[in-house]
N, CA, C and O atoms as a GROMACS GRO file, in nm:
protein
  480
    1MET      N    1  11.489   1.428   3.078
    1MET     CA    2  11.379   1.447   3.034
    1MET      C    3  11.401   1.632   2.892
    1MET      O    4  11.474   1.722   2.931
    2ALA      N    5  11.371   1.638   2.834
    2ALA     CA    6  11.366   1.762   2.743
    2ALA      C    7  11.340   1.924   2.822
    2ALA      O    8  11.270   1.948   2.920
    3THR      N    9  11.424   2.023   2.735
    3THR     CA   10  11.362   2.091   2.795
    3THR      C   11  11.296   2.206   2.665
    3THR      O   12  11.369   2.230   2.569
    4LYS      N   13  11.154   2.271   2.673
    4LYS     CA   14  11.169   2.340   2.596
    4LYS      C   15  11.193   2.468   2.574
    4LYS      O   16  11.183   2.571   2.641
    5LYS      N   17  11.240   2.433   2.421
    5LYS     CA   18  11.260   2.625   2.350
    5LYS      C   19  11.158   2.786   2.371
    5LYS      O   20  11.091   2.792   2.268
    6PRO      N   21  11.142   2.845   2.414
    6PRO     CA   22  11.090   2.884   2.387
    6PRO      C   23  11.050   2.919   2.197
    6PRO      O   24  11.104   2.867   2.099
    7GLU      N   25  10.919   3.045   2.203
    7GLU     CA   26  10.966   2.944   2.053
    7GLU      C   27  10.920   3.145   2.037
    7GLU      O   28  10.886   3.235   2.114
    8LYS      N   29  10.953   3.127   1.869
    8LYS     CA   30  11.018   3.218   1.830
    8LYS      C   31  10.913   3.257   1.760
    8LYS      O   32  10.825   3.190   1.706
    9ARG      N   33  10.928   3.365   1.765
    9ARG     CA   34  10.758   3.551   1.752
    9ARG      C   35  10.789   3.553   1.606
    9ARG      O   36  10.908   3.521   1.611
   10THR      N   37  10.769   3.566   1.512
   10THR     CA   38  10.844   3.550   1.358
   10THR      C   39  10.779   3.599   1.232
   10THR      O   40  10.802   3.516   1.144
   11ILE      N   41  10.725   3.672   1.199
   11ILE     CA   42  10.594   3.746   1.105
   11ILE      C   43  10.770   3.693   0.943
   11ILE      O   44  10.893   3.690   0.935
   12GLN      N   45  10.643   3.667   0.861
   12GLN     CA   46  10.653   3.654   0.721
   12GLN      C   47  10.544   3.748   0.570
   12GLN      O   48  10.474   3.694   0.484
   13THR      N   49  10.569   3.897   0.593
   13THR     CA   50  10.455   3.978   0.512
   13THR      C   51  10.571   3.975   0.379
   13THR      O   52  10.689   3.940   0.390
   14PHE      N   53  10.492   4.029   0.234
   14PHE     CA   54  10.526   4.170   0.159
   14PHE      C   55  10.422   4.229   0.123
   14PHE      O   56  10.312   4.203   0.172
   15GLY      N   57  10.439   4.312   0.038
   15GLY     CA   58  10.507   4.389   0.015
   15GLY      C   59  10.456   4.455  -0.211
   15GLY      O   60  10.524   4.398  -0.297
   16LYS      N   61  10.386   4.523  -0.244
   16LYS     CA   62  10.401   4.453  -0.346
   16LYS      C   63  10.418   4.628  -0.458
   16LYS      O   64  10.497   4.694  -0.392
   17LYS      N   65  10.393   4.682  -0.538
   17LYS     CA   66  10.447   4.787  -0.618
   17LYS      C   67  10.451   4.788  -0.776
   17LYS      O   68  10.558   4.817  -0.829
   18LYS      N   69  10.336   4.757  -0.858
   18LYS     CA   70  10.364   4.738  -1.063
   18LYS      C   71  10.428   4.656  -0.982
   18LYS      O   72  10.396   4.640  -0.865
   19THR      N   73  10.563   4.574  -1.062
   19THR     CA   74  10.667   4.479  -1.057
   19THR      C   75  10.749   4.420  -0.919
   19THR      O   76  10.780   4.303  -0.892
   20ALA      N   77  10.771   4.543  -0.843
   20ALA     CA   78  10.893   4.470  -0.702
   20ALA      C   79  10.753   4.458  -0.653
   20ALA      O   80  10.637   4.496  -0.668
   21THR      N   81  10.850   4.369  -0.574
   21THR     CA   82  10.850   4.331  -0.412
   21THR      C   83  10.883   4.330  -0.313
   21THR      O   84  10.982   4.258  -0.303
   22ALA      N   85  10.855   4.372  -0.225
   22ALA     CA   86  10.945   4.381  -0.096
   22ALA      C   87  10.908   4.210  -0.050
   22ALA      O   88  10.820   4.153  -0.114
   23VAL      N   89  10.979   4.136   0.062
   23VAL     CA   90  10.907   4.016   0.142
   23VAL      C   91  10.987   4.118   0.295
   23VAL      O   92  11.106   4.095   0.316
   24ALA      N   93  10.937   4.188   0.359
   24ALA     CA   94  10.941   4.182   0.510
   24ALA      C   95  10.945   4.070   0.623
   24ALA      O   96  10.852   4.016   0.683
   25TYR      N   97  11.100   4.050   0.635
   25TYR     CA   98  11.048   3.934   0.829
   25TYR      C   99  11.077   3.967   0.920
   25TYR      O  100  11.197   3.991   0.932
   26VAL      N  101  10.981   3.989   1.045
   26VAL     CA  102  10.995   4.058   1.108
   26VAL      C  103  11.019   3.913   1.320
   26VAL      O  104  10.966   3.818   1.378
   27LYS      N  105  11.107   3.985   1.330
   27LYS     CA  106  11.106   3.856   1.473
   27LYS      C  107  11.137   3.942   1.635
   27LYS      O  108  11.221   4.017   1.587
   28ASP      N  109  11.135   3.954   1.677
   28ASP     CA  110  11.125   4.008   1.883
   28ASP      C  111  11.298   4.070   1.819
   28ASP      O  112  11.370   4.030   1.728
   29GLY      N  113  11.307   4.141   1.885
   29GLY     CA  114  11.498   4.138   1.934
   29GLY      C  115  11.491   4.351   1.925
   29GLY      O  116  11.385   4.395   1.968
   30LYS      N  117  11.593   4.458   1.875
   30LYS     CA  118  11.653   4.524   1.985
   30LYS      C  119  11.580   4.701   1.886
   30LYS      O  120  11.577   4.813   1.937
   31GLY      N  121  11.532   4.663   1.739
   31GLY     CA  122  11.464   4.757   1.673
   31GLY      C  123  11.522   4.806   1.550
   31GLY      O  124  11.512   4.916   1.494
   32LEU      N  125  11.593   4.692   1.517
   32LEU     CA  126  11.785   4.712   1.360
   32LEU      C  127  11.617   4.616   1.245
   32LEU      O  128  11.538   4.526   1.271
   33ILE      N  129  11.640   4.705   1.130
   33ILE     CA  130  11.618   4.709   1.055
   33ILE      C  131  11.669   4.794   0.863
   33ILE      O  132  11.689   4.898   0.801
   34LYS      N  133  11.661   4.598   0.854
   34LYS     CA  134  11.761   4.620   0.669
   34LYS      C  135  11.696   4.604   0.608
   34LYS      O  136  11.576   4.578   0.611
   35LEU      N  137  11.809   4.627   0.493
   35LEU     CA  138  11.687   4.591   0.375
   35LEU      C  139  11.802   4.501   0.302
   35LEU      O  140  11.921   4.517   0.325
   36ASN      N  141  11.763   4.430   0.233
   36ASN     CA  142  11.889   4.346   0.178
   36ASN      C  143  12.026   4.394   0.187
   36ASN      O  144  12.107   4.437   0.106
   37GLY      N  145  12.026   4.370   0.336
   37GLY     CA  146  12.139   4.327   0.489
   37GLY      C  147  12.228   4.484   0.408
   37GLY      O  148  12.349   4.480   0.384
   38THR      N  149  12.164   4.576   0.384
   38THR     CA  150  12.245   4.703   0.512
   38THR      C  151  12.139   4.770   0.486
   38THR      O  152  12.067   4.777   0.386
   39PRO      N  153  12.133   4.868   0.693
   39PRO     CA  154  12.147   4.912   0.713
   39PRO      C  155  11.982   5.052   0.618
   39PRO      O  156  12.008   5.086   0.503
   40LEU      N  157  11.854   5.102   0.676
   40LEU     CA  158  11.778   5.100   0.610
   40LEU      C  159  11.767   5.265   0.632
   40LEU      O  160  11.679   5.341   0.589
   41ASP      N  161  11.892   5.299   0.718
   41ASP     CA  162  11.942   5.476   0.709
   41ASP      C  163  12.056   5.475   0.558
   41ASP      O  164  12.108   5.584   0.535
   42LEU      N  165  12.094   5.353   0.456
   42LEU     CA  166  12.168   5.324   0.382
   42LEU      C  167  12.124   5.374   0.213
   42LEU      O  168  12.194   5.387   0.113
   43VAL      N  169  11.916   5.404   0.243
   43VAL     CA  170  11.877   5.340   0.141
   43VAL      C  171  11.895   5.480  -0.011
   43VAL      O  172  11.907   5.600   0.012
   44GLN      N  173  11.893   5.449  -0.084
   44GLN     CA  174  11.918   5.580  -0.242
   44GLN      C  175  11.861   5.540  -0.280
   44GLN      O  176  11.844   5.418  -0.282
   45PRO      N  177  11.786   5.646  -0.345
   45PRO     CA  178  11.839   5.749  -0.352
   45PRO      C  179  11.750   5.796  -0.233
   45PRO      O  180  11.647   5.751  -0.184
   46ALA      N  181  11.867   5.956  -0.190
   46ALA     CA  182  11.779   6.016  -0.072
   46ALA      C  183  11.742   6.079  -0.044
   46ALA      O  184  11.771   6.114   0.071
   47ILE      N  185  11.644   6.154  -0.118
   47ILE     CA  186  11.554   6.204  -0.159
   47ILE      C  187  11.373   6.169  -0.173
   47ILE      O  188  11.277   6.243  -0.197
   48LEU      N  189  11.386   5.994  -0.139
   48LEU     CA  190  11.297   5.852  -0.103
   48LEU      C  191  11.328   5.856   0.018
   48LEU      O  192  11.245   5.840   0.108
   49ARG      N  193  11.474   5.880   0.042
   49ARG     CA  194  11.461   5.814   0.194
   49ARG      C  195  11.353   5.792   0.305
   49ARG      O  196  11.320   5.695   0.375
   50ALA      N  197  11.306   5.939   0.291
   50ALA     CA  198  11.172   5.948   0.372
   50ALA      C  199  11.031   5.926   0.351
   50ALA      O  200  10.944   5.975   0.423
   51LYS      N  201  11.011   5.862   0.266
   51LYS     CA  202  10.830   5.820   0.230
   51LYS      C  203  10.922   5.619   0.287
   51LYS      O  204  10.871   5.580   0.392
   52VAL      N  205  10.989   5.558   0.253
   52VAL     CA  206  11.082   5.426   0.348
   52VAL      C  207  11.065   5.512   0.516
   52VAL      O  208  10.963   5.459   0.560
   53PHE      N  209  11.096   5.576   0.583
   53PHE     CA  210  11.115   5.580   0.678
   53PHE      C  211  10.926   5.563   0.730
   53PHE      O  212  10.905   5.495   0.830
   54GLU      N  213  10.790   5.635   0.650
   54GLU     CA  214  10.726   5.683   0.691
   54GLU      C  215  10.532   5.576   0.852
   54GLU      O  216  10.444   5.604   0.932
   55PRO      N  217  10.597   5.470   0.783
   55PRO     CA  218  10.516   5.394   0.862
   55PRO      C  219  10.560   5.389   0.966
   55PRO      O  220  10.456   5.382   1.031
   56LEU      N  221  10.675   5.386   1.071
   56LEU     CA  222  10.788   5.382   1.151
   56LEU      C  223  10.811   5.558   1.232
   56LEU      O  224  10.820   5.571   1.354
   57ILE      N  225  10.814   5.655   1.152
   57ILE     CA  226  10.750   5.782   1.200
   57ILE      C  227  10.571   5.799   1.274
   57ILE      O  228  10.510   5.858   1.363
   58LEU      N  229  10.559   5.736   1.202
   58LEU     CA  230  10.461   5.740   1.218
   58LEU      C  231  10.360   5.677   1.377
   58LEU      O  232  10.291   5.728   1.465
   59LEU      N  233  10.404   5.550   1.342
   59LEU     CA  234  10.366   5.453   1.458
   59LEU      C  235  10.501   5.561   1.587
   59LEU      O  236  10.447   5.648   1.655
   60GLY      N  237  10.571   5.553   1.594
   60GLY     CA  238  10.674   5.577   1.688
   60GLY      C  239  10.767   5.494   1.681
   60GLY      O  240  10.767   5.435   1.573
   61SER      N  241  10.896   5.445   1.792
   61SER     CA  242  10.978   5.420   1.828
   61SER      C  243  10.984   5.293   1.933
   61SER      O  244  11.090   5.233   1.949
   62GLU      N  245  10.839   5.248   2.016
   62GLU     CA  246  10.830   5.250   2.104
   62GLU      C  247  10.729   5.119   1.991
   62GLU      O  248  10.814   5.034   1.968
   63LYS      N  249  10.635   5.087   1.942
   63LYS     CA  250  10.619   4.978   1.845
   63LYS      C  251  10.659   4.896   1.799
   63LYS      O  252  10.620   4.779   1.795
   64PHE      N  253  10.829   4.991   1.712
   64PHE     CA  254  10.830   4.862   1.663
   64PHE      C  255  10.941   4.844   1.702
   64PHE      O  256  10.999   4.750   1.647
   65GLY      N  257  11.036   4.940   1.831
   65GLY     CA  258  11.153   4.968   1.883
   65GLY      C  259  11.206   4.752   1.939
   65GLY      O  260  11.318   4.712   1.970
   66ILE      N  261  11.047   4.652   1.927
   66ILE     CA  262  11.092   4.534   2.048
   66ILE      C  263  11.027   4.498   1.919
   66ILE      O  264  10.905   4.486   1.931
   67LEU      N  265  11.068   4.480   1.811
   67LEU     CA  266  11.109   4.388   1.671
   67LEU      C  267  11.232   4.437   1.571
   67LEU      O  268  11.255   4.557   1.556
   68ASP      N  269  11.316   4.327   1.499
   68ASP     CA  270  11.360   4.299   1.440
   68ASP      C  271  11.286   4.276   1.297
   68ASP      O  272  11.193   4.197   1.280
   69ILE      N  273  11.354   4.377   1.179
   69ILE     CA  274  11.301   4.385   1.013
   69ILE      C  275  11.404   4.369   0.949
   69ILE      O  276  11.510   4.418   0.989
   70SER      N  277  11.397   4.304   0.845
   70SER     CA  278  11.496   4.224   0.755
   70SER      C  279  11.409   4.281   0.645
   70SER      O  280  11.292   4.279   0.684
   71ILE      N  281  11.418   4.324   0.538
   71ILE     CA  282  11.352   4.284   0.434
   71ILE      C  283  11.441   4.263   0.247
   71ILE      O  284  11.544   4.323   0.216
   72ARG      N  285  11.397   4.207   0.192
   72ARG     CA  286  11.436   4.204   0.150
   72ARG      C  287  11.316   4.222  -0.050
   72ARG      O  288  11.217   4.149  -0.058
   73VAL      N  289  11.330   4.266  -0.107
   73VAL     CA  290  11.338   4.344  -0.260
   73VAL      C  291  11.419   4.357  -0.378
   73VAL      O  292  11.518   4.429  -0.372
   74LYS      N  293  11.388   4.293  -0.490
   74LYS     CA  294  11.344   4.222  -0.637
   74LYS      C  295  11.254   4.309  -0.724
   74LYS      O  296  11.136   4.329  -0.696
   75GLY      N  297  11.292   4.340  -0.789
   75GLY     CA  298  11.183   4.419  -0.897
   75GLY      C  299  11.188   4.510  -0.938
   75GLY      O  300  11.271   4.576  -0.877
   76GLY      N  301  11.121   4.590  -1.055
   76GLY     CA  302  11.077   4.696  -1.046
   76GLY      C  303  11.255   4.819  -1.058
   76GLY      O  304  11.372   4.794  -1.088
   77GLY      N  305  11.181   4.948  -1.016
   77GLY     CA  306  11.221   5.077  -1.024
   77GLY      C  307  11.257   5.139  -0.895
   77GLY      O  308  11.232   5.072  -0.795
   78TYR      N  309  11.294   5.216  -0.884
   78TYR     CA  310  11.354   5.236  -0.739
   78TYR      C  311  11.197   5.327  -0.665
   78TYR      O  312  11.149   5.336  -0.553
   79VAL      N  313  11.165   5.376  -0.794
   79VAL     CA  314  11.052   5.464  -0.664
   79VAL      C  315  10.941   5.366  -0.638
   79VAL      O  316  10.860   5.406  -0.554
   80SER      N  317  10.906   5.197  -0.709
   80SER     CA  318  10.827   5.116  -0.679
   80SER      C  319  10.844   5.008  -0.575
   80SER      O  320  10.753   4.961  -0.507
   81GLN      N  321  11.046   4.956  -0.570
   81GLN     CA  322  11.082   4.885  -0.519
   81GLN      C  323  11.037   5.093  -0.298
   81GLN      O  324  11.011   5.088  -0.178
   82ILE      N  325  11.051   5.160  -0.362
   82ILE     CA  326  11.048   5.205  -0.196
   82ILE      C  327  10.878   5.219  -0.174
   82ILE      O  328  10.844   5.241  -0.058
   83TYR      N  329  10.784   5.209  -0.264
   83TYR     CA  330  10.657   5.156  -0.226
   83TYR      C  331  10.592   5.071  -0.159
   83TYR      O  332  10.488   5.058  -0.094
   84ALA      N  333  10.754   4.975  -0.223
   84ALA     CA  334  10.684   4.854  -0.208
   84ALA      C  335  10.759   4.795  -0.023
   84ALA      O  336  10.721   4.706   0.053
   85ILE      N  337  10.858   4.883  -0.013
   85ILE     CA  338  10.939   4.832   0.090
   85ILE      C  339  10.810   4.932   0.324
   85ILE      O  340  10.808   4.909   0.445
   86ARG      N  341  10.768   4.994   0.255
   86ARG     CA  342  10.731   5.040   0.326
   86ARG      C  343  10.520   5.068   0.339
   86ARG      O  344  10.446   5.151   0.392
   87GLN      N  345  10.501   4.910   0.234
   87GLN     CA  346  10.380   4.884   0.239
   87GLN      C  347  10.501   4.781   0.333
   87GLN      O  348  10.561   4.826   0.430
   88ALA      N  349  10.516   4.658   0.286
   88ALA     CA  350  10.530   4.578   0.342
   88ALA      C  351  10.611   4.594   0.527
   88ALA      O  352  10.602   4.523   0.627
   89ILE      N  353  10.662   4.682   0.505
   89ILE     CA  354  10.695   4.758   0.674
   89ILE      C  355  10.558   4.756   0.727
   89ILE      O  356  10.528   4.659   0.797
   90GLY      N  357  10.508   4.807   0.715
   90GLY     CA  358  10.350   4.845   0.766
   90GLY      C  359  10.235   4.747   0.790
   90GLY      O  360  10.139   4.738   0.866
   91LYS      N  361  10.315   4.646   0.645
   91LYS     CA  362  10.212   4.482   0.721
   91LYS      C  363  10.222   4.430   0.798
   91LYS      O  364  10.153   4.353   0.865
   92ALA      N  365  10.336   4.477   0.797
   92ALA     CA  366  10.452   4.330   0.924
   92ALA      C  367  10.457   4.374   1.013
   92ALA      O  368  10.401   4.303   1.097
   93ILE      N  369  10.490   4.449   1.047
   93ILE     CA  370  10.432   4.577   1.265
   93ILE      C  371  10.279   4.525   1.266
   93ILE      O  372  10.258   4.415   1.317
   94VAL      N  373  10.188   4.587   1.221
   94VAL     CA  374   9.977   4.489   1.215
   94VAL      C  375  10.044   4.365   1.232
   94VAL      O  376  10.087   4.346   1.346
   95ALA      N  377  10.074   4.238   1.115
   95ALA     CA  378  10.079   4.146   1.092
   95ALA      C  379  10.114   4.099   1.267
   95ALA      O  380  10.016   4.039   1.311
   96PHE      N  381  10.217   4.110   1.363
   96PHE     CA  382  10.298   4.139   1.437
   96PHE      C  383  10.253   4.148   1.539
   96PHE      O  384  10.286   4.066   1.624
   97TYR      N  385  10.167   4.242   1.569
   97TYR     CA  386  10.114   4.334   1.654
   97TYR      C  387   9.936   4.272   1.698
   97TYR      O  388   9.869   4.304   1.796
   98GLY      N  389   9.896   4.163   1.570
   98GLY     CA  390   9.790   4.080   1.510
   98GLY      C  391   9.794   3.979   1.637
   98GLY      O  392   9.731   3.985   1.742
   99LYS      N  393   9.895   3.878   1.589
   99LYS     CA  394   9.944   3.767   1.590
   99LYS      C  395   9.976   3.728   1.762
   99LYS      O  396   9.932   3.627   1.817
  100TYR      N  397  10.079   3.854   1.845
  100TYR     CA  398  10.126   3.828   1.935
  100TYR      C  399  10.158   3.956   2.020
  100TYR      O  400  10.241   3.967   2.111
  101VAL      N  401  10.082   4.041   1.975
  101VAL     CA  402  10.002   4.128   2.112
  101VAL      C  403   9.851   4.195   2.188
  101VAL      O  404   9.838   4.208   2.309
  102ASP      N  405   9.797   4.214   2.136
  102ASP     CA  406   9.689   4.200   2.138
  102ASP      C  407   9.648   4.270   1.982
  102ASP      O  408   9.715   4.313   1.888
  103GLU      N  409   9.470   4.256   2.017
  103GLU     CA  410   9.402   4.265   1.923
  103GLU      C  411   9.405   4.463   1.895
  103GLU      O  412   9.413   4.537   1.797
  104PHE      N  413   9.392   4.482   2.054
  104PHE     CA  414   9.331   4.680   2.010
  104PHE      C  415   9.490   4.731   2.034
  104PHE      O  416   9.518   4.843   2.076
  105GLU      N  417   9.569   4.648   2.006
  105GLU     CA  418   9.693   4.749   1.966
  105GLU      C  419   9.695   4.701   1.782
  105GLU      O  420   9.731   4.719   1.666
  106LYS      N  421   9.660   4.665   1.833
  106LYS     CA  422   9.681   4.605   1.633
  106LYS      C  423   9.606   4.698   1.589
  106LYS      O  424   9.681   4.754   1.509
  107ASN      N  425   9.457   4.782   1.585
  107ASN     CA  426   9.356   4.767   1.498
  107ASN      C  427   9.375   4.946   1.563
  107ASN      O  428   9.286   5.025   1.535
  108GLU      N  429   9.512   4.998   1.656
  108GLU     CA  430   9.508   5.129   1.700
  108GLU      C  431   9.626   5.114   1.582
  108GLU      O  432   9.664   5.226   1.549
  109ILE      N  433   9.700   5.002   1.506
  109ILE     CA  434   9.775   5.079   1.443
  109ILE      C  435   9.760   5.043   1.323
  109ILE      O  436   9.842   5.088   1.243
  110LYS      N  437   9.642   4.940   1.267
  110LYS     CA  438   9.673   4.969   1.145
  110LYS      C  439   9.557   5.138   1.128
  110LYS      O  440   9.619   5.239   1.093
  111ASP      N  441   9.459   5.148   1.144
  111ASP     CA  442   9.400   5.254   1.085
  111ASP      C  443   9.459   5.434   1.190
  111ASP      O  444   9.398   5.540   1.172
  112ALA      N  445   9.569   5.422   1.277
  112ALA     CA  446   9.632   5.538   1.248
  112ALA      C  447   9.797   5.510   1.065
  112ALA      O  448   9.875   5.591   1.014
  113LEU      N  449   9.774   5.388   1.043
  113LEU     CA  450   9.873   5.412   0.861
  113LEU      C  451   9.682   5.406   0.796
  113LEU      O  452   9.664   5.507   0.727
  114LEU      N  453   9.613   5.360   0.799
  114LEU     CA  454   9.542   5.392   0.724
  114LEU      C  455   9.487   5.527   0.694
  114LEU      O  456   9.469   5.580   0.584
  115ALA      N  457   9.460   5.578   0.831
  115ALA     CA  458   9.452   5.696   0.773
  115ALA      C  459   9.517   5.782   0.723
  115ALA      O  460   9.471   5.870   0.651
  116TYR      N  461   9.697   5.764   0.771
  116TYR     CA  462   9.768   5.818   0.709
  116TYR      C  463   9.820   5.813   0.540
  116TYR      O  464   9.903   5.868   0.468
  117ASP      N  465   9.708   5.707   0.529
  117ASP     CA  466   9.758   5.637   0.310
  117ASP      C  467   9.735   5.478   0.358
  117ASP      O  468   9.781   5.379   0.415
  118ARG      N  469   9.593   5.556   0.264
  118ARG     CA  470   9.553   5.417   0.203
  118ARG      C  471   9.632   5.302   0.104
  118ARG      O  472   9.576   5.200   0.064
  119SER      N  473   9.760   5.335   0.077
  119SER     CA  474   9.857   5.146   0.022
  119SER      C  475   9.869   5.172   0.178
  119SER      O  476   9.763   5.121   0.212
  120LEU      N  477   9.905   5.200   0.250
  120LEU     CA  478   9.918   5.162   0.397
  120LEU      C  479   9.868   5.048   0.466
  120LEU      O  480   9.889   5.034   0.587
   0.00000   0.00000   0.00000
């Protein structure tokens, strides 16, 4: 008799700004966030690094600490890519909580992000 594998909980979302497109792939994990295969802490230019961390700072480590997020971005310039990345992260966390956790927490997260910035 075959044993049933546990379900992989994954979500894939995207964020766009002008011609820049970022795709966020979210799965269960330990809180790792990678951008094009490198840690998010190494985002350049350094001045815009804070913009990428906005959705994570707003929600706190308890919301995204259970997730691994892998982001691919291409097209556009530096600033457009940064805004596409932050939108993809925000949408990914909302979608993951909506599908796998519960609707109440999803609405809390969504309201917090929208209250801060409408584009998230």
